[in-house]
C-alpha positions in Angstrom: 0.0 0.0 0.0 1.3 3.4 -0.9 0.8 6.0 1.9 4.1 7.8 2.6 3.2 10.8 0.5 -0.3 11.2 1.9 -1.3 14.2 3.8 -1.5 14.1 7.6 -4.5 15.4 9.5 -2.5 16.5 12.6 -5.4 15.5 14.8 -4.0 12.3 16.5 -3.8 12.4 20.2 -0.7 10.4 21.3 -1.0 9.0 24.8 1.8 6.5 24.5 4.2 6.6 27.4 1.5 8.0 29.8 1.0 4.6 31.5 -2.2 2.8 32.1 -4.1 5.8 33.4 -5.1 6.7 36.9 -8.4 5.4 38.0 -10.7 7.6 40.0 -14.2 7.3 41.4 -17.3 8.3 39.5 -17.9 7.8 35.8 -19.5 4.7 34.3 -20.0 1.7 36.4 -18.5 -1.6 35.5 -21.9 -3.1 34.6 -22.6 -0.2 32.2 -19.2 -0.6 30.6 -19.9 -4.3 30.2 -23.1 -3.5 28.3 -21.3 -1.0 26.1 -18.5 -3.4 25.5 -21.0 -6.0 24.3 -23.3 -3.9 22.2 -20.7 -1.5 20.7 -17.4 -3.3 20.9 -18.7 -6.8 20.6 -16.9 -7.9 23.7 -18.4 -10.4 26.1 -19.7 -8.5 29.2 -17.9 -10.8 31.7 -14.6 -10.1 30.0 -15.2 -6.3 30.2 -16.2 -6.5 33.8 -13.1 -8.6 34.6 -10.8 -6.1 32.9 -12.4 -3.2 34.6 -12.3 -4.8 38.0 -8.6 -5.2 37.8 -8.3 -1.5 38.2 -10.7 -1.2 41.1 -13.4 0.5 39.1 -14.3 2.3 35.9 -14.2 6.0 35.1 -10.7 7.2 34.6 -9.2 10.6 35.2 -8.8 12.4 31.8 -5.5 11.7 30.3 -4.1 14.4 28.0 -1.6 13.3 25.3 0.1 15.4 22.7 -2.2 16.2 19.7 -0.7 16.5 16.3 1.2 14.2 13.9 3.2 11.6 15.8 6.9 11.5 14.7 7.3 7.7 14.5 6.3 5.8 11.4 3.5 3.7 13.1 1.9 6.9 14.5 2.3 8.8 11.3 0.6 5.8 9.4 -2.4 6.2 11.6 -2.5 9.9 11.0 -2.2 9.6 7.2 -4.8 6.8 6.9 -7.2 8.6 9.2 -6.9 11.8 7.2 -7.5 9.9 4.0 -10.6 8.2 5.4 -11.9 11.6 6.6 -11.4 12.9 3.0 -13.4 10.0 1.6 -16.3 10.4 4.0 -16.4 14.1 3.6 -17.3 13.4 0.0 -19.7 10.5 0.7 -21.6 11.8 3.7 -23.0 15.3 3.9 -22.2 17.1 7.2 -19.4 14.5 8.0 -17.4 15.4 11.0 -14.1 13.6 11.6 -13.8 11.5 14.8 -11.1 12.0 17.4 -8.2 9.5 17.2 -6.2 8.4 20.3 -3.3 6.0 20.2 -2.3 4.6 23.6 -0.5 1.7 25.3 -2.1 -0.9 27.5 -5.0 1.1 28.9 -6.5 4.6 28.8 -9.6 6.5 29.9 -12.4 6.9 27.4 -15.8 8.4 27.3 -17.2 4.8 27.6 -15.1 3.9 30.7 -11.7 2.3 30.9 -10.3 0.9 27.7 -7.7 -1.8 27.5 -5.6 -3.1 24.6 -7.1 -6.5 25.2 -10.3 -5.1 23.7 -8.6 -4.5 20.4 -9.2 -1.3 18.4 -12.5 0.2 19.3 -14.8 3.2 18.8 -16.5 5.0 21.6 -19.7 6.8 20.5 -19.9 8.9 23.7 -16.8 10.9 22.9 -16.8 10.1 19.2 -13.2 8.7 19.4 -11.3 5.9 17.8 -8.9 4.2 20.2 -5.9 2.3 18.9 -3.2 0.4 20.9 -0.7 -0.1 18.1 0.7 -3.2 19.9 -2.5 -4.9 18.9 -1.2 -5.2 15.3 1.5 -7.7 16.4 -1.0 -9.6 18.5 -3.5 -9.8 15.6 -0.8 -11.1 13.3 1.1 -13.5 15.6 -1.8 -15.0 17.4 -4.8 -14.6 15.1 -3.1 -15.2 11.7 -4.0 -11.8 10.3 -1.9 -10.1 7.6 0.9 -7.8 8.6 0.5 -5.7 5.4 -0.1 -2.0 5.7 -3.5 -2.3 4.0 -4.6 -5.0 6.5 -3.9 -2.6 9.3 -5.6 0.3 7.5 -8.7 -1.9 7.0 -9.0 -2.2 10.8 -8.7 1.6 11.2 -11.3 2.2 8.4 -13.6 -0.3 10.1 -13.6 1.7 13.3 -14.1 4.9 11.4 -17.1 3.1 9.9 -18.6 2.9 13.4 -18.2 6.7 13.6 -20.2 7.1 10.4 -22.9 4.9 11.9 -23.0 7.2 14.9 -23.3 10.2 12.7 -26.1 8.7 10.6 -28.0 7.4 13.6 -27.6 3.8 12.6 -25.9 2.9 15.9 -28.7 4.4 18.0 -31.3 2.6 15.9 -29.5 -0.7 16.4 -29.4 -0.2 20.2 -33.1 0.5 20.2 -33.8 -2.6 18.1 -31.7 -4.7 20.5 -33.6 -3.5 23.5 -36.8 -4.7 21.7 -35.3 -8.0 20.7 -36.9 -11.2 22.0 -33.7 -12.7 23.1 -29.9 -12.5 23.0 -29.7 -14.4 19.7 -31.9 -11.8 18.0 -30.0 -8.9 19.6 -26.8 -10.4 18.3 -28.1 -10.4 14.7 -28.2 -6.6 14.9 -24.6 -6.5 16.3 -23.5 -8.6 13.4 -25.2 -6.4 10.8 -23.6 -3.3 12.4 -20.2 -4.8 12.3 -20.5 -6.1 8.7 -21.7 -2.7 7.6 -18.5 -1.2 9.1 -16.5 -3.8 7.1 -18.4 -2.7 4.0 -17.6 0.9 4.8 -14.0 0.0 5.1 -14.2 -1.4 1.5 -15.9 1.8 0.3 -12.9 3.8 1.7 -10.4 1.5 0.1 -12.0 2.0 -3.3 -12.0 5.8 -3.0 -8.6 6.3 -1.2 -6.6 7.0 -4.3 -9.1 9.4 -5.9 -9.3 11.8 -2.9 -5.5 11.8 -2.5 -4.5 12.1 -6.2 -2.8 8.7 -5.8 -0.7 9.6 -2.8 -2.6 7.0 -0.8 -3.4 4.0 -2.9 -3.8 0.3 -2.9 -1.2 -1.8 -4.7 -1.6 -5.3 -6.3 -2.4 -7.9 -3.6 -3.5 -5.4 -1.0 -7.2 -6.2 -1.0 -6.3 -9.9 -0.7 -4.3 -9.0 2.4 -7.3 -7.2 3.8 -9.5 -10.3 3.1 -6.9 -12.5 4.9 -7.4 -10.3 8.0 -11.2 -10.3 7.7 -11.0 -14.1 7.4 -8.8 -14.3 10.6 -11.1 -12.3 12.8 -14.5 -13.8 11.9 -16.4 -15.1 14.9 -16.4 -18.7 13.7 -12.7 -18.7 13.1 -12.0 -17.1 16.5 -14.3 -19.7 18.2 -12.5 -22.6 16.6 -9.2 -21.1 17.5 -10.2 -20.8 21.2 -11.1 -24.5 21.2 -14.9 -24.0 21.5 -17.7 -25.0 19.2 -18.9 -22.7 16.5 -22.1 -21.1 17.8 -23.7 -18.8 15.2 -26.3 -17.5 17.6 -23.5 -16.0 19.7 -21.8 -14.2 16.8 -21.4 -10.4 17.3 -19.2 -9.5 14.3 -20.1 -12.1 11.7 -18.5 -15.2 10.2 -15.2 -15.1 8.3 -17.1 -15.6 5.0 -19.5 -12.7 5.8 -16.7 -10.3 6.8 -14.8 -11.1 3.6 -18.0 -10.7 1.5 -18.9 -7.3 2.9 -15.4 -5.9 2.7 -15.4 -7.0 -1.0 -18.8 -5.6 -1.6 -17.9 -2.2 -0.4 -14.6 -2.2 -2.3 -16.3 -3.3 -5.6 -19.0 -0.7 -5.4 -17.2 2.2 -3.7 -20.7 3.3 -2.6 -22.0 3.4 1.0 -25.5 2.7 -0.4 -24.3 -0.9 -1.2 -23.7 -1.5 2.5 -27.3 -2.4 3.6 -26.5 -5.3 5.9 -29.7 -5.0 7.8 -32.2 -6.3 5.3 -31.9 -9.8 6.7 -31.4 -8.8 10.3 
């Protein structure tokens, strides 16, 4: 993937080196964070509760990192890709407002409670912020079999920006309301899957338009989309369940199967149009 000549947005908040964050009283309760973790991040509530309990509570003192363009290559990559995604969505969505982007290590305060790298990259709708622990890339590649290619990492970033688009359009709020009306957890999970697959599709839409908005300074190269599909394959719910030694349980899926994630990433890339990303028709 070509990105070195792309423009930077200068809006990345770099909290690396600030430690795990000081935990204070107040803020969201552990139970509330567990619900948000499940409905928004796709994380099992018991996992979120366990993580938060390790720090004696949830609701962190606000950490302030340096805002701008990080000097190291990994941080600059996030800034360039984020700026390019913003440029695409500024053309595709009227009234688009870019999200905040925070890179951190191990753990950090968020508008949704305390975030840990164990959660993977995530988006918090409360503060409209994408949170990235860049160490997750190595975990994803070494333990989950994801691709280490630049585009594979950019796909993950674009997926989280897709959740921001869903917040701006009201889709995320509609999904939460639908889940509250659901007759059971399996039905509620179907809405989570549709939301996640749409974010995959939106990542594909970005990839298709990346070069056009940057005059070729950010562009896919031969083999890149295949590397993205390799990562989508690696992080499908069925693949992760098999890897953990458990049985494949479709009713418990929150992000979609590997085949679904590959399909919707491809669909967004082939069309380049957000209108092609209706994952809710069958939900």
